[in-house]
BAGU-606655 format. One line per 8 residues: number of its first residue (from 1); their letters; for each residue y, z, x of N, C-alpha, C, O. Coordinates in steps of 0.05 Angstrom, whole numbers, plus 5000, padded with zeros to 4 digits. Last residue first. Layout:
N
NUM = A = Y,Z,X,Y,Z,X,Y,Z,X,Y,Z,X ~ ... .
//
This chain:
270
270 = KKKEIIPW = 6011,6472,1465,6022,6498,1460,6019,6505,1431,6027,6527,1422 ~ 5961,6439,1501,5977,6440,1476,5986,6468,1471,5970,6487,1472 ~ 5965,6425,1570,5954,6442,1549,5973,6441,1524,5997,6442,1527 ~ 5953,6366,1606,5973,6383,1593,5960,6399,1570,5946,6387,1553 ~ 5917,6360,1664,5914,6358,1635,5934,6377,1622,5933,6401,1626 ~ 5926,6323,1720,5935,6348,1707,5934,6344,1677,5948,6327,1666 ~ 5869,6292,1752,5894,6291,1737,5900,6319,1725,5883,6335,1721 ~ 5846,6306,1819,5842,6307,1790,5868,6305,1776,5889,6315,1786 .
262 = SDRSLPIT = 5851,6308,1873,5861,6284,1860,5854,6283,1830,5857,6262,1818 ~ 5829,6356,1888,5857,6352,1894,5869,6327,1880,5893,6325,1875 ~ 5774,6353,1876,5792,6367,1858,5821,6361,1863,5837,6361,1844 ~ 5727,6323,1888,5753,6312,1894,5774,6326,1876,5790,6313,1863 ~ 5681,6354,1877,5681,6335,1900,5708,6325,1907,5713,6318,1931 ~ 5658,6418,1857,5678,6397,1855,5677,6380,1880,5673,6390,1902 ~ 5597,6436,1833,5611,6433,1859,5631,6411,1857,5624,6387,1855 ~ 5569,6481,1787,5584,6456,1791,5599,6457,1818,5612,6477,1824 .
254 = YYLSIGFA = 5509,6500,1760,5529,6507,1780,5543,6482,1789,5529,6463,1798 ~ 5481,6514,1696,5492,6495,1715,5510,6510,1736,5524,6529,1729 ~ 5424,6524,1658,5446,6537,1671,5455,6520,1694,5439,6511,1711 ~ 5399,6496,1597,5402,6496,1626,5426,6512,1634,5446,6514,1620 ~ 5350,6481,1550,5373,6498,1556,5375,6500,1586,5355,6507,1599 ~ 5321,6431,1507,5325,6444,1533,5350,6460,1534,5370,6453,1521 ~ 5270,6404,1465,5296,6416,1468,5298,6430,1496,5277,6439,1506 ~ 5239,6347,1433,5239,6369,1452,5268,6379,1455,5287,6365,1450 .
246 = WNGNRTGY = 5199,6306,1391,5224,6320,1397,5220,6342,1416,5199,6355,1417 ~ 5151,6284,1378,5170,6267,1392,5196,6280,1399,5213,6268,1412 ~ 5084,6311,1384,5112,6313,1375,5130,6295,1391,5125,6290,1415 ~ 5034,6312,1407,5035,6311,1377,5064,6314,1367,5068,6318,1343 ~ 5031,6319,1461,5033,6291,1451,5035,6289,1421,5039,6267,1410 ~ 5073,6369,1489,5048,6361,1475,5052,6333,1463,5075,6326,1456 ~ 5112,6350,1547,5104,6368,1526,5078,6359,1513,5064,6343,1525 ~ 5138,6327,1592,5139,6314,1566,5134,6334,1544,5149,6335,1524 .
238 = GPIYWPKG = 5129,6358,1636,5155,6346,1633,5159,6332,1607,5182,6326,1599 ~ 5059,6345,1634,5081,6360,1646,5108,6345,1644,5109,6321,1651 ~ 5027,6338,1573,5037,6322,1596,5060,6338,1608,5080,6343,1594 ~ 4969,6355,1535,4995,6363,1546,5002,6346,1570,4984,6339,1587 ~ 4922,6330,1520,4937,6344,1499,4966,6350,1509,4984,6350,1493 ~ 4903,6264,1543,4910,6292,1548,4927,6304,1525,4943,6291,1513 ~ 4854,6224,1510,4881,6228,1518,4888,6257,1522,4878,6274,1507 ~ 4785,6221,1535,4806,6218,1515,4834,6223,1526,4837,6227,1551 .
230 = SAVKKEKF = 4747,6222,1572,4748,6245,1555,4770,6243,1533,4772,6260,1516 ~ 4754,6177,1603,4732,6178,1584,4734,6200,1564,4724,6198,1542 ~ 4823,6155,1605,4800,6170,1616,4779,6172,1594,4785,6170,1570 ~ 4879,6117,1622,4856,6120,1604,4833,6135,1618,4825,6127,1639 ~ 4944,6138,1635,4918,6130,1646,4896,6136,1625,4896,6157,1612 ~ 4998,6110,1597,4983,6132,1608,4956,6123,1617,4945,6103,1607 ~ 5064,6091,1576,5038,6084,1588,5025,6109,1598,5039,6127,1608 ~ 5105,6111,1543,5103,6082,1548,5075,6075,1558,5063,6055,1549 .
222 = IGHFKAEW = 5117,6159,1493,5100,6152,1517,5099,6121,1519,5092,6107,1500 ~ 5182,6184,1476,5157,6170,1469,5143,6160,1494,5156,6155,1515 ~ 5232,6230,1450,5217,6215,1471,5192,6202,1460,5182,6209,1439 ~ 5293,6260,1442,5273,6244,1427,5258,6227,1448,5271,6211,1462 ~ 5322,6323,1453,5311,6298,1464,5291,6286,1444,5275,6300,1431 ~ 5380,6360,1462,5360,6352,1442,5349,6325,1450,5365,6306,1454 ~ 5407,6410,1504,5399,6382,1501,5378,6380,1479,5359,6396,1477 ~ 5460,6449,1530,5438,6447,1511,5432,6417,1507,5451,6400,1507 .
214 = GLAWAKAI = 5485,6490,1584,5482,6464,1571,5458,6465,1552,5438,6479,1557 ~ 5537,6528,1616,5511,6527,1601,5510,6500,1586,5530,6489,1578 ~ 5564,6539,1682,5565,6528,1655,5537,6529,1642,5517,6531,1656 ~ 5607,6560,1736,5582,6562,1720,5586,6551,1692,5607,6553,1680 ~ 5653,6564,1765,5636,6540,1770,5611,6540,1753,5594,6522,1756 ~ 5684,6602,1719,5690,6587,1743,5671,6563,1746,5674,6544,1730 ~ 5643,6609,1666,5657,6625,1686,5659,6609,1712,5639,6604,1725 ~ 5628,6571,1628,5628,6599,1620,5643,6617,1640,5654,6637,1632 .
206 = GVKLGLLF = 5634,6506,1600,5639,6524,1622,5640,6553,1612,5651,6559,1591 ~ 5583,6470,1567,5607,6487,1564,5610,6505,1588,5591,6519,1595 ~ 5554,6411,1542,5558,6429,1565,5584,6444,1563,5605,6432,1557 ~ 5505,6379,1504,5531,6393,1504,5532,6412,1528,5513,6426,1533 ~ 5470,6317,1489,5474,6343,1503,5503,6353,1501,5521,6338,1496 ~ 5417,6278,1468,5444,6286,1463,5448,6313,1475,5431,6331,1472 ~ 5372,6226,1492,5380,6254,1487,5410,6256,1481,5426,6238,1488 ~ 5311,6193,1499,5339,6190,1491,5348,6218,1483,5334,6232,1468 .
198 = EGWLANSS = 5261,6177,1546,5275,6196,1530,5303,6186,1523,5316,6173,1539 ~ 5194,6153,1562,5223,6149,1560,5235,6170,1541,5222,6179,1523 ~ 5139,6157,1609,5152,6159,1583,5182,6155,1585,5193,6155,1607 ~ 5075,6155,1636,5102,6146,1639,5115,6146,1611,5103,6136,1592 ~ 5022,6193,1668,5036,6182,1644,5065,6174,1652,5077,6185,1670 ~ 4955,6207,1690,4984,6203,1695,4996,6190,1670,4983,6178,1654 ~ 4899,6248,1711,4913,6229,1693,4942,6226,1702,4951,6240,1720 ~ 4836,6277,1723,4861,6267,1733,4873,6247,1713,4859,6231,1701 .
190 = VGKLAFSN = 4801,6335,1710,4806,6308,1700,4834,6300,1710,4854,6314,1705 ~ 4778,6385,1724,4791,6368,1744,4795,6340,1735,4794,6321,1752 ~ 4722,6388,1679,4741,6400,1697,4752,6380,1717,4739,6361,1726 ~ 4696,6398,1617,4705,6376,1635,4727,6388,1653,4747,6398,1643 ~ 4638,6429,1589,4665,6430,1600,4670,6405,1617,4652,6394,1629 ~ 4601,6449,1529,4603,6437,1556,4632,6438,1564,4650,6446,1549 ~ 4555,6479,1483,4581,6476,1494,4579,6462,1522,4559,6462,1535 ~ 4523,6498,1423,4522,6482,1447,4551,6477,1457,4569,6472,1441 .
182 = GYEGWYPN = 4523,6527,1376,4532,6540,1400,4529,6524,1425,4532,6535,1447 ~ 4465,6501,1343,4491,6513,1343,4497,6526,1370,4480,6534,1384 ~ 4423,6459,1309,4432,6467,1336,4461,6476,1334,4479,6462,1324 ~ 4398,6435,1267,4398,6464,1268,4407,6474,1296,4399,6496,1304 ~ 4401,6382,1260,4379,6391,1277,4379,6422,1279,4361,6433,1293 ~ 4446,6384,1226,4422,6369,1218,4398,6378,1234,4376,6381,1222 ~ 4487,6413,1252,4472,6425,1229,4446,6411,1222,4427,6423,1212 ~ 4506,6419,1311,4491,6398,1297,4474,6410,1275,4451,6417,1279 .
174 = DINVDTID = 4566,6432,1347,4545,6441,1328,4532,6418,1314,4546,6399,1306 ~ 4596,6442,1406,4585,6421,1390,4562,6432,1373,4542,6442,1383 ~ 4654,6464,1439,4631,6471,1423,4622,6448,1405,4638,6435,1392 ~ 4680,6471,1499,4677,6450,1479,4652,6455,1464,4630,6452,1475 ~ 4700,6503,1540,4691,6515,1515,4690,6494,1492,4697,6500,1470 ~ 4752,6461,1570,4729,6479,1570,4723,6489,1542,4738,6486,1523 ~ 4783,6416,1607,4776,6420,1579,4750,6436,1578,4729,6426,1586 ~ 4836,6415,1654,4808,6422,1647,4806,6424,1617,4824,6433,1603 .
166 = YKFFSGGL = 4876,6367,1691,4872,6387,1670,4842,6392,1666,4825,6375,1674 ~ 4930,6341,1731,4902,6347,1726,4899,6368,1705,4917,6384,1701 ~ 4980,6288,1741,4971,6315,1735,4940,6317,1731,4927,6296,1728 ~ 5040,6258,1750,5012,6256,1759,5001,6285,1756,5012,6303,1768 ~ 5093,6231,1710,5078,6254,1721,5050,6246,1729,5037,6230,1715 ~ 5159,6209,1692,5132,6204,1700,5119,6229,1712,5133,6246,1723 ~ 5214,6182,1653,5199,6204,1665,5171,6196,1672,5159,6177,1660 ~ 5278,6162,1645,5251,6151,1649,5236,6172,1664,5243,6179,1687 .
158 = RVGAYLQY = 5329,6175,1597,5313,6183,1620,5287,6167,1621,5276,6159,1600 ~ 5397,6174,1574,5370,6163,1574,5356,6172,1600,5368,6177,1620 ~ 5447,6208,1534,5434,6199,1558,5407,6187,1554,5396,6189,1532 ~ 5512,6230,1515,5487,6218,1507,5474,6208,1533,5488,6199,1551 ~ 5553,6290,1512,5543,6266,1524,5517,6256,1511,5503,6271,1497 ~ 5608,6328,1521,5590,6320,1500,5580,6292,1508,5595,6274,1511 ~ 5635,6380,1561,5624,6353,1559,5606,6351,1534,5591,6369,1527 ~ 5677,6416,1600,5669,6413,1572,5660,6384,1568,5676,6365,1571 .
150 = QPEKKFLF = 5690,6413,1652,5673,6435,1645,5665,6434,1615,5648,6450,1607 ~ 5727,6369,1659,5698,6365,1663,5680,6388,1654,5656,6383,1649 ~ 5776,6363,1607,5768,6374,1633,5737,6373,1635,5724,6377,1615 ~ 5778,6300,1570,5781,6329,1573,5773,6337,1602,5766,6321,1618 ~ 5765,6248,1568,5793,6254,1569,5798,6284,1574,5821,6291,1581 ~ 5710,6247,1562,5721,6240,1589,5751,6245,1591,5761,6247,1613 ~ 5672,6261,1523,5697,6277,1526,5710,6272,1554,5718,6291,1567 ~ 5626,6232,1527,5646,6223,1507,5672,6238,1510,5693,6228,1500 .
142 = NYNAGLKF = 5592,6212,1583,5607,6234,1572,5629,6224,1553,5647,6210,1561 ~ 5528,6189,1589,5555,6180,1585,5570,6203,1570,5562,6212,1549 ~ 5477,6195,1640,5491,6204,1617,5518,6189,1614,5528,6179,1633 ~ 5413,6171,1665,5442,6172,1666,5453,6183,1639,5440,6180,1618 ~ 5353,6180,1705,5368,6169,1683,5398,6171,1687,5408,6174,1709 ~ 5289,6202,1719,5312,6189,1730,5327,6176,1706,5315,6164,1689 ~ 5242,6254,1733,5257,6238,1714,5282,6226,1727,5294,6239,1745 ~ 5176,6279,1747,5202,6268,1756,5215,6253,1733,5202,6241,1717 .
134 = YPSLKGTY = 5130,6333,1759,5140,6310,1743,5168,6303,1753,5182,6319,1765 ~ 5070,6366,1783,5098,6358,1784,5105,6335,1765,5087,6321,1755 ~ 5030,6420,1755,5033,6393,1765,5063,6384,1765,5078,6394,1749 ~ 4983,6467,1743,5011,6464,1752,5014,6437,1766,5002,6433,1787 ~ 4935,6442,1694,4942,6455,1720,4971,6449,1728,4982,6429,1719 ~ 4922,6457,1629,4937,6438,1646,4945,6452,1672,4961,6471,1671 ~ 4869,6469,1592,4883,6482,1614,4896,6460,1631,4882,6446,1646 ~ 4846,6478,1527,4859,6459,1546,4874,6474,1567,4891,6491,1560 .
126 = TFNMDSPT = 4787,6491,1495,4810,6503,1508,4820,6483,1529,4805,6473,1546 ~ 4763,6469,1430,4763,6469,1459,4787,6485,1469,4805,6491,1454 ~ 4764,6449,1377,4742,6466,1386,4740,6466,1417,4718,6463,1428 ~ 4825,6453,1337,4806,6440,1355,4785,6460,1365,4788,6484,1361 ~ 4864,6478,1309,4849,6458,1294,4829,6443,1312,4817,6423,1304 ~ 4888,6511,1346,4875,6523,1323,4857,6504,1308,4838,6511,1295 ~ 4878,6500,1415,4890,6491,1390,4874,6502,1366,4849,6502,1366 ~ 4886,6540,1464,4863,6533,1447,4874,6526,1420,4878,6543,1403 .
118 = EKARGLGV = 4920,6529,1526,4920,6532,1497,4893,6525,1485,4879,6507,1494 ~ 4962,6524,1576,4936,6535,1570,4936,6542,1541,4951,6560,1532 ~ 5000,6486,1625,4993,6493,1598,4966,6506,1597,4949,6501,1613 ~ 5058,6465,1665,5031,6476,1662,5026,6483,1633,5044,6485,1617 ~ 5102,6431,1711,5093,6439,1685,5064,6448,1684,5048,6440,1701 ~ 5162,6424,1749,5133,6430,1748,5126,6439,1720,5142,6451,1706 ~ 5211,6373,1770,5201,6398,1759,5171,6401,1760,5157,6384,1770 ~ 5272,6340,1777,5247,6346,1791,5236,6372,1779,5251,6392,1779 .
110 = VLVPQFRN = 5317,6289,1760,5304,6314,1752,5277,6316,1766,5262,6297,1768 ~ 5381,6261,1766,5354,6263,1778,5342,6289,1770,5355,6310,1774 ~ 5430,6218,1738,5416,6244,1737,5388,6241,1750,5374,6221,1745 ~ 5497,6192,1736,5469,6189,1744,5455,6217,1746,5468,6236,1755 ~ 5545,6188,1691,5532,6209,1706,5503,6203,1712,5485,6207,1695 ~ 5610,6169,1673,5583,6161,1678,5570,6180,1697,5582,6188,1717 ~ 5658,6205,1668,5646,6189,1647,5617,6184,1651,5600,6193,1636 ~ 5687,6224,1710,5683,6242,1687,5672,6227,1663,5675,6236,1640 .
102 = WMNLTAHI = 5680,6190,1751,5703,6185,1734,5703,6203,1709,5717,6197,1690 ~ 5616,6215,1753,5633,6194,1764,5655,6187,1743,5648,6179,1721 ~ 5576,6268,1771,5596,6260,1752,5615,6240,1764,5629,6246,1784 ~ 5509,6275,1780,5533,6266,1794,5553,6255,1774,5547,6235,1761 ~ 5464,6325,1773,5480,6306,1758,5506,6300,1773,5522,6317,1778 ~ 5399,6347,1783,5425,6342,1796,5439,6320,1781,5428,6298,1776 ~ 5354,6398,1760,5365,6371,1757,5393,6370,1770,5409,6389,1769 ~ 5292,6428,1760,5319,6428,1772,5329,6400,1770,5316,6381,1777 .
94 = DFSSYKQG = 5248,6455,1710,5258,6434,1728,5286,6440,1738,5301,6456,1726 ~ 5189,6473,1678,5213,6483,1692,5222,6462,1711,5207,6452,1728 ~ 5151,6477,1621,5161,6459,1641,5187,6471,1652,5205,6478,1637 ~ 5093,6503,1588,5120,6506,1599,5126,6485,1619,5108,6475,1634 ~ 5055,6529,1533,5059,6510,1555,5088,6512,1564,5105,6522,1549 ~ 5051,6560,1488,5030,6562,1508,5033,6542,1531,5014,6540,1547 ~ 5097,6601,1453,5090,6575,1463,5071,6577,1487,5075,6594,1504 ~ 5113,6653,1436,5086,6644,1432,5079,6616,1442,5055,6608,1439 .
86 = FAMLLADG = 5163,6668,1449,5157,6666,1420,5130,6653,1415,5124,6645,1393 ~ 5166,6663,1502,5168,6690,1492,5162,6691,1462,5156,6712,1451 ~ 5167,6609,1508,5141,6622,1514,5142,6651,1504,5121,6662,1497 ~ 5220,6597,1499,5201,6591,1478,5174,6604,1482,5160,6611,1463 ~ 5242,6613,1548,5250,6627,1523,5229,6622,1501,5222,6641,1487 ~ 5219,6575,1581,5215,6603,1587,5221,6620,1562,5208,6640,1556 ~ 5239,6527,1563,5211,6534,1556,5205,6563,1562,5187,6575,1549 ~ 5292,6529,1583,5287,6529,1554,5258,6537,1547,5254,6552,1529 .
78 = FNLGVALE = 5313,6525,1633,5296,6549,1627,5290,6551,1598,5283,6572,1588 ~ 5333,6484,1683,5324,6484,1655,5305,6507,1650,5283,6508,1662 ~ 5388,6486,1723,5361,6497,1721,5354,6498,1691,5367,6512,1676 ~ 5430,6439,1758,5422,6455,1736,5393,6464,1737,5376,6451,1749 ~ 5488,6421,1791,5460,6427,1795,5451,6447,1773,5463,6468,1770 ~ 5537,6372,1793,5526,6395,1778,5496,6398,1783,5481,6379,1778 ~ 5591,6349,1827,5562,6349,1827,5553,6375,1813,5560,6397,1822 ~ 5649,6308,1810,5635,6333,1815,5605,6329,1816,5595,6309,1807 .
70 = TLTPYHPY = 5674,6256,1818,5688,6279,1807,5675,6306,1814,5689,6324,1825 ~ 5682,6202,1849,5663,6224,1852,5677,6249,1843,5690,6262,1859 ~ 5730,6176,1830,5703,6164,1827,5681,6186,1828,5664,6187,1811 ~ 5776,6220,1795,5766,6205,1819,5738,6195,1814,5723,6206,1797 ~ 5802,6206,1729,5789,6223,1748,5780,6207,1772,5775,6183,1769 ~ 5855,6193,1692,5837,6179,1710,5827,6199,1731,5842,6207,1749 ~ 5867,6203,1623,5869,6213,1650,5848,6201,1668,5824,6198,1659 ~ 5894,6175,1575,5870,6167,1589,5871,6177,1618,5876,6161,1636 .
62 = IRALSDKR = 5941,6203,1560,5921,6195,1540,5894,6189,1553,5873,6197,1542 ~ 5967,6209,1608,5961,6233,1592,5940,6227,1572,5923,6244,1566 ~ 5972,6156,1624,5957,6175,1641,5950,6200,1627,5929,6212,1631 ~ 6005,6136,1585,5977,6127,1586,5960,6145,1603,5937,6150,1597 ~ 6052,6163,1601,6041,6167,1575,6012,6159,1574,5995,6174,1562 ~ 6062,6141,1651,6056,6169,1649,6043,6176,1622,6025,6193,1620 ~ 6073,6088,1635,6051,6093,1654,6042,6123,1652,6018,6129,1651 ~ 6119,6095,1604,6094,6084,1592,6070,6090,1609,6048,6097,1599 .
54 = EQARANLT = 6153,6114,1644,6147,6131,1620,6121,6121,1607,6104,6137,1600 ~ 6158,6070,1677,6144,6094,1687,6137,6113,1665,6116,6126,1666 ~ 6186,6036,1643,6159,6028,1652,6144,6052,1663,6120,6055,1658 ~ 6234,6064,1638,6217,6061,1615,6189,6053,1622,6169,6062,1610 ~ 6252,6059,1691,6248,6086,1679,6229,6084,1655,6212,6101,1652 ~ 6258,6005,1698,6237,6018,1713,6231,6046,1701,6208,6055,1702 ~ 6302,5999,1661,6277,5983,1658,6254,5997,1673,6232,6000,1661 ~ 6344,6031,1678,6330,6037,1653,6303,6023,1651,6284,6035,1640 .
46 = DGTLYQEI = 6377,6049,1723,6352,6033,1725,6334,6039,1701,6313,6050,1704 ~ 6421,6081,1724,6423,6056,1708,6398,6039,1709,6397,6017,1697 ~ 6418,6129,1746,6426,6108,1764,6428,6081,1749,6435,6061,1761 ~ 6396,6157,1704,6424,6163,1712,6435,6142,1731,6459,6137,1731 ~ 6343,6138,1702,6361,6133,1680,6390,6136,1688,6407,6120,1681 ~ 6324,6159,1750,6326,6130,1746,6344,6122,1723,6359,6103,1725 ~ 6327,6213,1738,6344,6202,1760,6346,6172,1757,6368,6161,1763 ~ 6287,6215,1699,6315,6220,1691,6334,6210,1713,6355,6199,1706 .
38 = IKEDTGKP = 6242,6208,1731,6249,6187,1712,6278,6190,1703,6292,6170,1698 ~ 6243,6256,1758,6245,6231,1774,6253,6208,1755,6269,6190,1763 ~ 6234,6293,1716,6260,6292,1730,6264,6266,1746,6286,6256,1747 ~ 6204,6269,1655,6202,6278,1683,6228,6275,1698,6243,6256,1692 ~ 6227,6287,1590,6221,6267,1610,6221,6279,1638,6236,6298,1644 ~ 6240,6320,1548,6216,6326,1563,6208,6306,1584,6186,6307,1595 ~ 6270,6271,1506,6267,6299,1513,6240,6304,1527,6219,6293,1518 ~ 6287,6207,1535,6274,6224,1515,6271,6252,1525,6269,6257,1549 .
30 = PTLVKNTA = 6352,6193,1564,6323,6194,1566,6311,6212,1544,6325,6231,1535 ~ 6404,6152,1540,6394,6180,1542,6364,6180,1544,6351,6169,1526 ~ 6432,6099,1579,6415,6108,1557,6405,6136,1561,6397,6144,1584 ~ 6498,6096,1600,6471,6102,1608,6455,6112,1584,6464,6130,1570 ~ 6554,6055,1611,6538,6070,1591,6509,6072,1601,6497,6053,1609 ~ 6596,6032,1637,6580,6051,1653,6561,6066,1634,6552,6088,1642 ~ 6604,5961,1626,6608,5989,1620,6589,6006,1636,6570,5997,1648 ~ 6634,5907,1661,6610,5921,1651,6616,5950,1646,6631,5963,1661 .
22 = PKVPTVKR = 6694,5874,1640,6679,5890,1659,6656,5905,1646,6658,5913,1623 ~ 6698,5810,1616,6700,5838,1608,6683,5854,1627,6659,5849,1631 ~ 6731,5759,1650,6705,5771,1644,6710,5800,1638,6723,5815,1653 ~ 6781,5714,1627,6774,5738,1642,6748,5750,1632,6742,5750,1608 ~ 6772,5645,1631,6774,5668,1613,6765,5693,1628,6744,5693,1640 ~ 6810,5598,1665,6787,5615,1666,6791,5639,1648,6811,5653,1651 ~ 6858,5570,1668,6841,5565,1645,6816,5583,1644,6802,5583,1623 ~ 6880,5584,1716,6894,5592,1692,6876,5589,1667,6879,5605,1648 .
14 = QEQARLPL = 6847,5557,1752,6845,5587,1750,6859,5597,1725,6850,5617,1714 ~ 6863,5505,1746,6837,5513,1737,6834,5543,1734,6821,5553,1715 ~ 6915,5508,1769,6912,5501,1741,6885,5509,1730,6883,5519,1707 ~ 6901,5520,1822,6915,5540,1806,6913,5535,1777,6910,5553,1760 ~ 6875,5473,1836,6860,5498,1836,6874,5519,1820,6861,5534,1805 ~ 6917,5436,1835,6895,5433,1816,6879,5459,1814,6871,5467,1792 ~ 6983,5465,1843,6958,5454,1854,6936,5454,1832,6937,5470,1814 ~ 7037,5448,1800,7019,5468,1812,6995,5454,1823,6987,5433,1813 .
6 = SVTAVM = 7099,5417,1808,7071,5414,1799,7054,5434,1814,7056,5436,1839 ~ 7163,5419,1785,7145,5431,1805,7116,5429,1794,7111,5440,1772 ~ 7220,5377,1781,7195,5387,1769,7177,5397,1792,7176,5386,1813 ~ 7289,5377,1770,7267,5378,1789,7242,5390,1776,7244,5410,1762 ~ 7329,5332,1738,7315,5357,1736,7291,5356,1754,7275,5338,1754 ~ 7392,5307,1754,7363,5303,1755,7349,5330,1754,7357,5349,1769 .
//
């Protein structure tokens, strides 16, 4: 009699199991110039997280994220001072504060004084605008938000207003019909006010550490002004003469960083 040996059911099942091929130790090579921390993730085999971090760093280089309160720039507009040297008879001087948020959006407050004295060549009077205040409130959008804050190209809007007084003197009235010549009169202390809007394009360039220069081209129009018996004023502080829609400004800025420690590092192109 031949003896037969039967194996347990578990042993028979184990014989039918196909051996699993052991996992390889192959590690993907990280791209050249990869950060050391990401390289460590590659070496440990954590390729998925390494690639995710690479994408995050790449987006940070393309769209650097500045802190909410990036900097505060205080500027002095001296454009009219230069134009007065070339014969301009009116001037506006203002101080403006610009709060840079995310290096993109910039609320702006402007406070200034304006005055004028001119005898227009095509008119028969002398206009004297007394030193009067004006105010502007608005915002800019910086198109170069990917760059460092000392270089900006921006568009902006402003709402401006002024309360002012002026004199109209040496008003000559000739009446050839009656043979009357040399008659004159004056209007003094005329009170008025005006509200206007501006659209502007500006450029700001750093010149030394916290100092920068800026240029602005403005297109503006009057929304509302006080009606007076003598007619409309020739000059409005902060706006300029009413016979033109364009104005220009040059400003010197001093910049105060608000969160420099959290500014992104901008890689310089070699």
